[in-house]
C-alpha positions as CSV (number, residue, x, y, z in Angstrom):
1,X,0.0,0.0,0.0
2,X,1.3,3.5,-0.8
3,X,2.5,5.4,2.3
4,X,1.9,8.9,1.1
5,X,-1.4,9.3,2.9
6,X,-1.7,12.4,5.0
7,X,-4.1,15.1,6.1
8,X,-4.3,18.2,3.9
9,X,-1.8,20.8,4.8
10,X,-2.8,23.1,7.7
11,X,-0.4,25.8,6.5
12,X,-1.8,28.8,4.4
13,X,-2.7,27.8,0.9
14,X,-3.1,29.9,-2.2
15,X,-6.6,31.2,-3.0
16,X,-8.4,30.9,-6.3
17,X,-6.9,32.8,-9.2
18,X,-8.8,35.9,-10.5
19,X,-11.8,35.4,-12.8
20,X,-11.1,35.4,-16.5
21,X,-12.8,34.9,-19.8
22,X,-11.9,32.3,-22.4
23,X,-9.6,33.4,-25.3
24,X,-11.3,30.9,-27.6
25,X,-14.6,29.0,-27.7
26,X,-15.9,26.5,-30.2
27,X,-18.9,24.2,-30.8
28,X,-17.4,20.9,-31.9
29,X,-19.6,18.6,-34.0
30,X,-19.2,15.0,-32.9
31,X,-20.7,11.7,-34.1
32,X,-24.2,11.0,-33.0
33,X,-25.7,14.4,-33.8
34,X,-24.2,16.2,-30.8
35,X,-22.3,19.5,-30.6
36,X,-19.9,19.9,-27.7
37,X,-19.0,23.3,-26.3
38,X,-15.3,23.8,-25.7
39,X,-13.3,26.7,-24.3
40,X,-9.7,27.6,-23.8
41,X,-8.4,29.9,-21.1
42,X,-5.1,31.2,-19.8
43,X,-1.9,31.0,-21.7
44,X,-2.2,29.7,-25.3
45,X,1.4,28.4,-25.1
46,X,1.1,27.1,-21.5
47,X,0.9,23.6,-20.0
48,X,-2.3,22.1,-21.2
49,X,-4.9,20.8,-18.6
50,X,-8.3,19.5,-19.4
51,X,-11.1,19.9,-16.9
52,X,-13.8,17.1,-16.6
53,X,-16.9,18.3,-14.8
54,X,-19.1,16.2,-12.6
55,X,-22.6,14.7,-12.9
56,X,-22.8,13.2,-15.5
57,X,-24.7,16.2,-16.6
58,X,-23.3,19.0,-14.4
59,X,-21.6,21.1,-17.0
60,X,-18.7,23.5,-16.5
61,X,-18.9,26.8,-14.7
62,X,-16.7,30.0,-14.8
63,X,-15.4,29.2,-11.3
64,X,-13.6,26.1,-12.6
65,X,-11.2,28.4,-14.6
66,X,-9.9,29.9,-11.4
67,X,-8.0,26.8,-10.2
68,X,-5.2,27.3,-12.7
69,X,-2.6,30.1,-12.9
70,X,-3.5,31.8,-16.3
71,X,0.1,32.7,-16.9
72,X,1.2,29.1,-16.8
73,X,-1.7,26.9,-17.8
74,X,-3.6,26.4,-21.1
75,X,-6.9,25.3,-19.5
76,X,-9.4,23.5,-21.6
77,X,-13.0,23.1,-20.3
78,X,-15.9,21.5,-22.1
79,X,-19.5,20.6,-21.5
80,X,-20.1,16.9,-21.9
81,X,-22.8,15.7,-24.3
82,X,-26.3,16.8,-23.4
83,X,-25.5,19.4,-20.8
84,X,-24.4,23.0,-20.3
85,X,-23.9,24.7,-23.6
86,X,-23.6,21.5,-25.6
87,X,-26.6,20.4,-27.7
88,X,-29.1,18.9,-27.8
89,X,-29.8,19.6,-24.1
90,X,-30.7,16.7,-21.9
91,X,-30.3,14.2,-24.7
92,X,-29.2,10.6,-23.8
93,X,-29.0,9.4,-27.4
94,X,-25.5,8.4,-28.4
95,X,-24.4,9.4,-24.9
96,X,-22.2,6.9,-23.1
97,X,-19.0,6.9,-21.2
98,X,-17.2,5.7,-24.3
99,X,-18.7,8.5,-26.4
100,X,-17.3,11.0,-23.8
101,X,-13.8,9.3,-23.9
102,X,-13.8,9.6,-27.7
103,X,-14.9,13.3,-27.4
104,X,-11.9,14.0,-25.1
105,X,-9.6,12.5,-27.6
106,X,-11.2,14.5,-30.4
107,X,-10.7,17.7,-28.4
108,X,-7.0,16.8,-27.8
109,X,-6.4,16.2,-31.4
110,X,-8.3,19.3,-32.5
111,X,-6.2,21.4,-30.2
112,X,-3.0,19.7,-31.3
113,X,-2.0,18.7,-27.8
114,X,0.3,15.7,-27.3
115,X,-0.1,15.1,-23.6
116,X,-2.1,17.0,-20.9
117,X,-2.9,17.0,-17.3
118,X,-6.4,15.7,-16.5
119,X,-8.4,17.4,-13.7
120,X,-11.7,16.1,-12.5
121,X,-14.0,15.6,-9.5
122,X,-16.8,13.2,-8.7
123,X,-18.0,11.8,-12.0
124,X,-15.2,13.9,-13.6
125,X,-12.8,11.8,-11.6
126,X,-14.5,8.6,-12.9
127,X,-14.2,9.9,-16.5
128,X,-10.6,11.0,-15.9
129,X,-9.6,7.5,-14.7
130,X,-11.4,5.7,-17.5
131,X,-9.9,8.1,-20.1
132,X,-6.4,7.6,-18.6
133,X,-6.8,3.8,-18.7
134,X,-7.9,4.0,-22.4
135,X,-5.2,6.5,-23.4
136,X,-2.3,6.3,-20.8
137,X,0.2,7.7,-23.3
138,X,-1.8,11.0,-23.5
139,X,-1.9,11.7,-19.8
140,X,0.8,13.6,-18.0
141,X,-0.8,13.4,-14.5
142,X,-4.2,13.1,-12.9
143,X,-5.7,15.5,-10.3
144,X,-8.8,14.1,-8.8
145,X,-11.3,15.2,-6.2
146,X,-14.1,13.4,-4.4
147,X,-13.5,10.1,-6.2
148,X,-16.4,8.1,-7.7
149,X,-15.8,4.9,-9.5
150,X,-19.3,3.9,-10.7
151,X,-19.6,0.7,-8.7
152,X,-22.9,-0.8,-7.5
153,X,-21.8,-0.3,-3.9
154,X,-21.4,3.5,-4.5
155,X,-24.8,3.8,-6.2
156,X,-26.4,1.7,-3.4
157,X,-24.9,4.0,-0.8
158,X,-26.4,7.2,-2.2
159,X,-29.7,5.8,-3.6
160,X,-30.3,2.9,-1.3
161,X,-30.4,4.6,2.1
162,X,-26.8,4.8,3.2
163,X,-26.4,8.5,3.0
164,X,-30.1,8.8,3.9
165,X,-29.3,7.4,7.3
166,X,-27.4,10.6,8.0
167,X,-30.0,13.0,6.4
168,X,-33.3,11.3,7.1
169,X,-35.5,14.3,6.5
170,X,-34.0,14.9,3.0
171,X,-34.0,11.2,2.3
172,X,-37.7,10.9,3.2
173,X,-38.6,13.7,0.8
174,X,-36.6,12.2,-2.0
175,X,-37.7,8.6,-1.5
176,X,-41.3,9.3,-0.9
177,X,-41.7,10.9,-4.3
178,X,-42.5,7.4,-5.5
179,X,-45.0,4.8,-4.2
180,X,-43.8,2.5,-1.4
181,X,-43.6,-0.6,-3.6
182,X,-41.0,1.2,-5.9
183,X,-38.7,2.5,-3.2
184,X,-36.4,-0.6,-3.2
185,X,-34.9,0.7,-6.5
186,X,-35.1,4.5,-6.7
187,X,-32.8,4.7,-9.7
188,X,-35.4,2.7,-11.7
189,X,-38.4,4.4,-10.2
190,X,-37.0,7.9,-11.1
191,X,-36.0,6.6,-14.5
192,X,-39.6,5.8,-15.3
193,X,-40.6,9.4,-14.6
194,X,-37.6,11.2,-15.9
195,X,-38.1,9.6,-19.3
196,X,-41.9,9.6,-19.3
197,X,-44.1,11.5,-21.7
198,X,-45.2,14.2,-19.2
199,X,-42.7,17.0,-19.4
200,X,-44.0,18.6,-16.1
201,X,-43.5,15.3,-14.3
202,X,-40.0,15.0,-15.8
203,X,-39.1,18.4,-14.4
204,X,-40.6,17.8,-11.0
205,X,-38.7,14.5,-10.5
206,X,-35.6,16.1,-12.0
207,X,-35.6,18.8,-9.4
208,X,-36.1,16.3,-6.7
209,X,-33.2,14.1,-8.0
210,X,-30.8,17.1,-8.4
211,X,-32.0,18.6,-5.1
212,X,-31.2,15.4,-3.1
213,X,-27.6,15.5,-4.3
214,X,-27.2,19.3,-4.0
215,X,-28.4,19.2,-0.4
216,X,-25.7,16.8,0.6
217,X,-22.8,18.3,-1.4
218,X,-21.3,20.6,1.2
219,X,-20.5,20.1,4.8
220,X,-21.7,23.7,5.4
221,X,-25.1,23.4,3.6
222,X,-26.8,21.6,6.5
223,X,-29.0,20.0,4.0
224,X,-30.6,23.3,3.0
225,X,-29.2,24.2,-0.4
226,X,-31.7,25.7,-2.9
227,X,-33.5,23.6,-5.5
228,X,-31.8,23.7,-9.0
229,X,-33.5,25.4,-11.9
230,X,-35.8,23.2,-14.0
231,X,-33.6,23.4,-17.2
232,X,-30.4,22.6,-15.3
233,X,-32.1,19.9,-13.2
234,X,-33.7,18.2,-16.2
235,X,-30.3,17.7,-18.0
236,X,-28.5,16.8,-14.8
237,X,-31.0,14.3,-13.6
238,X,-31.8,12.6,-16.9
239,X,-28.1,12.2,-17.8
240,X,-27.0,11.1,-14.4
241,X,-29.9,8.6,-14.1
242,X,-29.2,7.3,-17.7
243,X,-25.6,6.6,-16.8
244,X,-26.4,5.0,-13.4
245,X,-29.2,2.7,-14.6
246,X,-26.7,1.5,-17.3
247,X,-23.9,0.9,-14.7
248,X,-21.8,3.6,-16.4
249,X,-21.6,1.5,-19.6
250,X,-18.7,-0.4,-18.1
251,X,-17.8,-4.0,-18.8
252,X,-18.0,-5.1,-15.2
253,X,-18.5,-3.8,-11.7
254,X,-15.2,-2.5,-10.4
255,X,-13.7,-2.1,-13.9
256,X,-11.7,1.0,-12.8
257,X,-10.0,-0.9,-10.0
258,X,-9.4,-3.8,-12.3
259,X,-7.6,-1.6,-14.8
260,X,-5.5,0.4,-12.4
261,X,-2.3,-1.5,-13.5
262,X,-2.6,0.4,-16.9
263,X,-1.9,3.7,-15.1
264,X,0.5,2.6,-12.3
265,X,3.2,4.9,-13.7
266,X,1.1,8.1,-14.1
267,X,1.5,10.5,-11.2
268,X,-1.7,11.6,-9.5
269,X,-3.2,13.5,-6.6
270,X,-6.5,12.6,-4.9
271,X,-8.2,15.3,-2.8
272,X,-10.9,13.9,-0.6
273,X,-13.3,15.5,1.9
274,X,-13.4,13.5,5.2
275,X,-17.2,14.0,5.5
276,X,-18.1,13.5,1.8
277,X,-21.6,12.1,1.9
278,X,-21.9,11.6,-1.8
279,X,-18.6,9.9,-2.5
280,X,-17.4,8.5,0.9
281,X,-13.6,8.5,1.5
282,X,-13.4,4.7,1.4
283,X,-13.3,4.8,-2.4
284,X,-10.4,7.2,-2.5
285,X,-8.6,5.1,0.0
286,X,-9.1,2.0,-2.1
287,X,-8.0,3.7,-5.3
288,X,-4.9,5.1,-3.6
289,X,-4.0,1.6,-2.3
290,X,-3.9,0.3,-5.9
291,X,-2.0,3.3,-7.3
292,X,1.6,3.7,-6.0
293,X,2.2,6.9,-7.9
294,X,-0.7,8.7,-6.2
295,X,-0.8,11.2,-3.3
296,X,-3.9,11.2,-1.2
297,X,-4.8,14.4,0.6
298,X,-7.6,14.0,3.2
299,X,-9.3,17.3,3.9
300,X,-10.5,17.1,7.5
301,X,-13.3,19.6,7.6
302,X,-14.9,19.1,4.1
303,X,-17.6,17.3,2.2
304,X,-18.0,16.8,-1.5
305,X,-18.2,20.1,-3.2
306,X,-15.5,21.7,-5.3
307,X,-16.4,25.0,-3.5
308,X,-15.5,23.6,0.0
309,X,-12.7,26.0,1.3
310,X,-10.4,23.2,2.2
311,X,-10.9,21.3,-1.1
312,X,-10.4,24.5,-3.1
313,X,-7.2,25.5,-1.3
314,X,-5.8,22.0,-1.7
315,X,-6.5,21.8,-5.4
316,X,-5.1,25.3,-6.1
317,X,-2.0,24.4,-4.1
318,X,-1.5,21.3,-6.1
319,X,-1.8,23.0,-9.4
320,X,0.5,25.9,-8.3
321,X,2.9,23.4,-6.9
322,X,3.1,21.5,-10.3
323,X,4.4,24.7,-11.9
324,X,7.7,24.5,-10.0
325,X,7.8,20.7,-9.7
């Protein structure tokens, strides 16, 4: 087992870099009648890093640009199929993990990048690991946060009552959206309604699905974060549910762990909130134990969200540290 497991640094860490706008944006047509929004920020001649957002279905936000020193990094962000500024919105047609991996490669080739750093959290960490295992020769290093590996156990934790044992009021509201006889499989019960013919019902269940996750994202939210907008929630919930009901389109349960030997040599950082209710620390611990080149940073007072102060500071510190490494 790797020995470089330690609490996140208690010393002062760099803050987010100033807000900035992209210097280039494009809508890239990809197979399957999708168009993917891509943006580049920072230094056009800098060290390339691609940012993989969460969800599936979360989309990128301007705040994600601020983790990277614009004088050093050429930062590439994109909205995955069906969400954010990509079109068609909320579409699950031709939308699988392997379509997204292929899109990442298309973006790399379009931008004429040989190797890049890959930065992702939650589902973005899942996708980063799968991409690296498929294209290890194209990955310089991995920077992961709040690791999720698309296993049945992780889905069962969040949609089968594990997290609900800590947040019973929120769990009751989420689970009681469907009849009692369907509560033994909430992913399937919500799937029926998120993909039904009634658009109003789709939106109502989408907001409940997205709201359940949003309420548990931050250690400071106390389960009281606001309900996401209907447009965002519909894309997020439909895409996330689509991926979960299909087991992430992976060959077998635990495929990421099975394939860790393919990326043994790639350096990586794992930043994990100690009180992450969405992606519990045990997954990051297991991943780290199979990855000798990884450095696990456990942030003591933090949950899942990228915006958690300890998570933010640790990630910015890692990216700044890589400049002089």
